[in-house]
N, C-alpha and C positions, 0 to 999 in steps of 0.2 A: 539532538539536533529537531527542530519544529516545523513540521509543514502542515499545508492546511492538503487533504486526500480531495480528489478533483474529479476522477474517476477509479473507478470497481468491476470488475466483473471475477472469474471463475481463477485466472490464470495468469490478473498483476493486476496492479494499482496501479491512479496515476496521479502525481505529488506536483504541489509549487509549492518550493523551497526558498529558505532566501537564500543559498549559500550553493556551486555550483556541488555535482556529485561525477565524481571519472566512471566514464562508463565502465561496466566489468565489476566495477565494486560489487562485494556479495556482503550485507550484511544482515541486524535483528532487527523488525520492524516490531511495533504492537500500536493495535487503534481499539479503539470504543465503540459496537456495534448495540442499539438500542432496537430492541424489539419485542413487541409486546410487552410493554413497561417498561421492561429488563433490560440490566445495560449489563454487555460481554464484554470484554476486553481478549483479543484477538492478536496474537504474538506467529509471529508469521518470519521467515529467511526471506529475503529476496537477494534480485542480481537489477543492477540497473542499464538498461538498457540502452537509453536514452538521454541525455539535458541537454533542455536549448535555455539559452538566453530570453527570456522574455521583458515587461512591461514591470510587472510588479514579484519578478524573481527567476526561478530557474524554472522552465517544466521539464516531468523526469518524468518516466517511463519505470517503472518498479515489478520485472518479473517473478512472481512466486516460484520457491525452490520444492520440488516431490515431497516436503517432508512436511507436510501443513499436519496436522493431527486430526482427524476427520466432525474433532468435534468445531473446531476450527472452520473449517469448511462448508459447513451446513451455513455457520451462521451467515458467512461469507456467499454460499449462496442466493439466502434470503433476503441481497438488501437488491438485488442484480434480477431473483424472477419479476 
């Protein structure tokens, strides 16, 4: 499924998705991070914490699981600093 990232933090993501996701659902997610002119694809595991219908889709909270690769976590942290 394609979704738009609305928020990024050290512990999770906020998404706007076209379809609802079940709370507690565990899945893999991949997204691109651009930093210093380079693009890196980040792959993480996530758990849906909430999903609420909005005007343009479903606002969905994703908590990252603890097995995020250290290099991926560094890229995520660079986004939120």
